[in-house]
matplotlib code that plots the C-alpha trace (Angstrom):
import matplotlib.pyplot as plt

x = [-101.3, -99.0, -100.1, -101.2, -99.6, -100.6, -99.6, -102.2, -104.5, -103.3, -105.9, -105.6, -104.0, -105.5, -107.0, -105.3, -106.7, -103.4, -103.5, -107.1, -106.4, -103.4, -105.6, -108.3, -105.8, -104.2, -107.5, -109.1, -106.2, -106.9, -106.6, -106.5, -109.5, -108.2, -107.8, -104.8, -106.1, -109.7, -110.5, -107.3, -107.0, -110.6, -110.3, -108.0, -107.7, -104.2, -105.1, -107.2, -104.1, -102.6, -98.9, -99.2, -100.6, -104.1, -106.7, -110.1, -113.1, -116.5, -119.4, -122.3, -123.0, -126.1, -126.9, -130.1, -131.2, -131.9, -133.6, -135.9, -134.8, -133.6, -130.8, -132.5, -130.0, -132.8, -133.6, -137.3, -139.7, -137.4, -138.0, -137.4, -136.3, -137.3, -135.2, -136.3, -138.0, -137.8, -135.1, -135.7, -134.0, -134.0, -136.7, -135.3, -136.3, -135.3, -133.6, -135.2, -135.7, -138.3, -140.9, -140.2, -138.1, -134.8, -132.0, -132.6, -129.7, -131.5, -134.7, -132.7, -130.1, -126.3, -124.7, -121.4, -118.8, -115.3, -112.8, -115.3, -116.0, -119.1, -118.4, -121.0, -120.8, -123.3, -123.8, -126.6, -127.2, -128.3, -129.1, -129.5, -131.7, -132.5, -134.4, -133.3, -130.6, -131.7, -128.2, -128.7, -129.3, -128.7, -126.3, -122.8, -122.4, -119.1, -118.0, -115.1, -113.4, -114.5, -111.3, -109.4, -112.5, -114.5, -117.3, -117.8, -119.5, -121.5, -120.8, -121.7, -119.2, -121.3, -120.7, -124.4, -125.0, -127.4, -126.4, -126.9, -126.4, -126.3, -128.6, -129.1, -131.6, -129.9, -133.0, -135.9, -136.2, -139.3, -136.9, -138.9, -136.1, -133.6, -131.0, -127.6, -124.8, -122.1, -120.0, -122.4, -124.1, -127.8, -127.2, -129.6, -127.3, -128.4, -125.6, -125.8, -129.6, -129.9, -129.1, -126.3, -123.4, -119.6, -117.8, -115.6, -118.7, -119.8, -118.0, -121.2, -122.5, -121.9, -122.3, -123.9, -123.3, -126.6, -125.1, -121.8, -120.9, -117.8, -116.7, -114.8, -112.5, -111.8, -108.1, -106.2, -109.4, -111.0, -114.1, -113.0, -114.9, -116.5, -116.5, -119.6, -120.9, -121.4, -123.8, -124.0, -126.1, -124.3, -126.2, -126.2, -123.5, -122.7, -123.0, -120.7, -119.9, -118.3, -118.3, -117.0, -117.7, -115.5, -117.6, -116.1, -118.7, -121.8, -124.3, -127.1, -127.7, -131.1, -131.1, -129.5, -130.8, -129.7, -131.5, -131.4, -131.7, -130.7, -129.8, -126.7, -123.9, -120.5, -119.9, -117.2, -116.3, -112.8, -112.3, -114.8, -116.1, -119.8, -122.5, -125.5, -129.1, -129.9, -133.7, -133.3, -132.4, -135.6, -138.4, -140.0, -137.7, -134.6, -134.7, -132.4, -133.6, -132.3, -132.3, -131.3, -128.3, -127.1, -126.3, -124.0, -123.0, -120.3, -119.7, -116.2, -114.2, -110.7, -108.2, -108.6]
y = [46.1, 44.9, 43.6, 40.0, 38.1, 34.6, 32.4, 32.6, 29.6, 27.3, 25.1, 21.5, 22.3, 20.4, 22.5, 21.7, 22.3, 23.9, 26.5, 27.4, 27.7, 30.0, 32.2, 32.4, 33.3, 36.0, 37.7, 37.5, 38.9, 42.5, 44.9, 42.2, 43.6, 47.0, 49.1, 47.1, 43.6, 44.1, 47.2, 47.5, 43.8, 43.4, 46.0, 45.2, 48.8, 50.1, 53.5, 54.1, 54.4, 57.8, 58.0, 54.8, 56.6, 57.7, 56.4, 56.9, 55.1, 55.0, 55.9, 55.8, 55.2, 55.4, 54.9, 55.4, 55.5, 58.8, 59.9, 57.2, 55.0, 52.0, 50.8, 51.6, 50.8, 51.0, 54.6, 54.1, 56.1, 59.1, 62.3, 65.7, 69.0, 72.2, 75.4, 78.4, 81.1, 84.1, 86.1, 84.7, 81.9, 78.9, 76.4, 73.3, 69.7, 67.5, 64.2, 61.8, 58.1, 56.2, 56.8, 60.6, 60.5, 62.2, 60.4, 60.3, 59.8, 57.8, 58.7, 61.1, 62.2, 62.0, 64.0, 65.4, 67.3, 68.7, 66.0, 64.3, 64.4, 64.0, 62.6, 62.5, 60.9, 60.7, 59.6, 60.0, 59.2, 62.4, 63.5, 67.1, 67.8, 71.0, 72.1, 74.6, 77.1, 78.3, 79.9, 82.5, 85.8, 84.3, 85.6, 84.2, 85.3, 87.0, 88.9, 87.8, 89.6, 88.8, 88.2, 91.4, 93.5, 95.7, 93.9, 91.1, 87.7, 86.8, 83.3, 81.6, 80.3, 77.0, 76.9, 76.8, 74.2, 72.6, 72.3, 69.4, 70.7, 69.1, 70.2, 69.1, 69.5, 70.4, 71.6, 69.2, 65.4, 65.6, 66.7, 69.8, 72.4, 71.6, 74.2, 74.4, 72.6, 74.5, 76.6, 76.1, 79.1, 79.1, 81.1, 83.8, 86.8, 89.7, 90.1, 92.0, 91.8, 88.2, 85.9, 83.5, 82.6, 82.6, 79.6, 79.6, 79.0, 75.9, 73.0, 70.8, 71.5, 69.5, 71.1, 69.2, 70.8, 71.8, 71.3, 71.2, 74.1, 74.6, 76.6, 75.4, 77.3, 80.0, 81.0, 83.1, 84.0, 85.5, 84.4, 83.3, 82.4, 79.0, 79.4, 78.0, 77.1, 73.4, 72.1, 68.6, 67.0, 65.8, 62.4, 60.2, 61.0, 60.7, 63.4, 62.4, 64.5, 64.4, 66.8, 66.7, 68.8, 69.2, 70.6, 73.1, 72.2, 70.1, 69.8, 67.3, 66.4, 64.8, 64.2, 64.9, 65.4, 66.7, 69.3, 70.0, 73.6, 75.7, 76.8, 78.8, 80.5, 81.7, 85.3, 87.3, 90.6, 92.0, 89.8, 86.9, 84.1, 83.4, 81.0, 83.1, 82.1, 82.5, 82.7, 83.4, 79.8, 78.6, 76.7, 73.3, 71.8, 72.5, 69.8, 67.6, 64.0, 62.0, 58.3, 56.4, 56.9, 56.6, 59.0, 57.7, 59.4, 58.4, 59.9, 59.3, 60.2, 61.4, 60.0, 57.3]
z = [75.0, 72.3, 68.9, 68.8, 65.9, 64.7, 61.8, 59.0, 58.5, 55.8, 53.9, 55.0, 58.4, 61.3, 64.1, 67.4, 70.9, 72.0, 69.3, 70.0, 73.7, 73.0, 70.9, 73.5, 76.2, 74.0, 73.2, 76.6, 78.6, 79.9, 77.1, 74.4, 72.5, 71.5, 68.3, 67.1, 67.6, 66.7, 64.7, 62.6, 62.2, 61.0, 58.2, 55.4, 54.2, 54.9, 53.5, 56.6, 58.7, 59.3, 60.1, 62.1, 65.2, 64.3, 61.8, 60.4, 61.7, 60.0, 62.2, 59.8, 56.1, 53.9, 50.3, 48.3, 44.6, 43.0, 39.8, 38.4, 41.3, 39.3, 37.1, 33.8, 31.1, 28.5, 29.5, 29.7, 31.8, 32.0, 33.9, 32.1, 33.7, 31.9, 32.2, 34.1, 32.0, 34.3, 36.0, 39.4, 41.3, 39.0, 39.4, 41.1, 40.6, 43.6, 42.6, 45.0, 44.9, 42.9, 45.6, 45.8, 49.0, 49.7, 51.3, 55.1, 57.6, 60.1, 62.1, 64.4, 61.8, 62.1, 64.9, 63.6, 65.7, 65.3, 64.4, 62.1, 58.4, 56.2, 52.7, 50.0, 46.6, 43.8, 40.2, 37.7, 34.0, 32.1, 28.6, 27.6, 24.6, 22.6, 19.5, 16.9, 17.9, 21.3, 21.9, 19.1, 20.8, 24.2, 26.8, 26.4, 22.8, 21.7, 18.6, 16.5, 13.6, 10.1, 8.1, 7.3, 6.7, 9.1, 10.9, 13.3, 13.4, 16.5, 17.8, 21.1, 23.6, 23.7, 27.5, 28.6, 31.3, 33.7, 37.3, 39.7, 43.3, 46.7, 49.5, 53.1, 56.0, 59.3, 61.1, 60.4, 61.0, 58.8, 55.9, 55.0, 55.3, 52.6, 51.8, 50.1, 51.9, 53.6, 51.2, 48.3, 46.6, 45.9, 42.6, 43.7, 43.7, 41.4, 38.8, 35.5, 35.1, 36.0, 39.0, 39.7, 41.9, 42.1, 40.5, 43.6, 45.7, 43.8, 45.5, 45.6, 42.1, 38.9, 35.5, 32.6, 29.1, 27.5, 24.0, 22.2, 20.0, 17.9, 14.9, 11.8, 9.4, 12.0, 11.6, 14.1, 15.9, 12.9, 10.9, 7.4, 4.2, 4.7, 8.5, 10.3, 13.7, 14.4, 17.0, 18.5, 21.1, 24.2, 24.2, 27.3, 29.8, 33.5, 36.1, 39.0, 42.1, 45.5, 48.5, 52.0, 55.2, 58.3, 61.1, 63.5, 66.2, 66.8, 64.0, 63.1, 59.4, 58.9, 55.2, 51.8, 48.3, 44.8, 42.8, 39.0, 37.8, 34.8, 32.2, 33.1, 31.2, 32.3, 33.2, 34.9, 36.5, 37.0, 40.0, 39.8, 37.5, 37.7, 36.5, 35.5, 34.8, 31.1, 30.4, 26.7, 25.9, 27.7, 26.2, 26.5, 23.9, 26.0, 28.6, 30.7, 30.8, 33.7, 34.6, 37.8, 40.0, 43.6, 46.4, 49.1, 52.4, 55.0, 58.4, 59.7, 62.8, 62.2, 64.7, 67.4]

ax = plt.figure().add_subplot(projection="3d")
ax.plot(x, y, z, "-o")
ax.set_aspect("equal")
plt.show()
């Protein structure tokens, strides 16, 4: 079937019976309602076309509030997350909607197969807070030379962070078996006396800085007279993320949720970079406050 073309409607033009009959004949002929004359013509998104021969078609979409479950620009009724205080897998707080529910993908889930893609997007307003200098004595400290004299000054890299990670349930329509999405670490590997995960295995995690640290009057990497460490709160900021999954075979995804956990610090071996759980910086004064946000999922078929 060839593509049906018609002159666009112009405001003020009279509707003629002959024109209407011609349109009816064109669209009711055998094969008239096909991908070119209905699907592609109905969606004004050229970027969905792929080389002019195949395209992307959306099969399902879902969106739900997370966090406090509302657009709360005054930041009232906030929920805090406290850090883990023991060398065990970090305590996780699910980011559900205002009623305590994760994001379901229909009563029977979404059935994905090879040739499809699951895309997930999220956003959340967050505010890390701390009291005192919790980074002093914590993991993640380094030594720098003090001027030209023997001795070192201990400073912190200031790279401690909270993590917001995506999870899914692929076994239970009741949404009781959430686990990390494909390719995402659970940060439970034993590494150097603590637990954590590879940075390269964190495609569905978003870091939120726990604080901002810097040093002043440090010259050429050495601590000078008058040098000092400067700390700042992060204040309100956004935590936005995106993740996609290309299944190799059939799989059913029943629901999605985000979890907050921390606090982590960077670490490394000779071959890998890690995020490692840091319990020294724990305490009730170190928290991550969070507000409302949105989690959106899209299931698409690749090709026609």
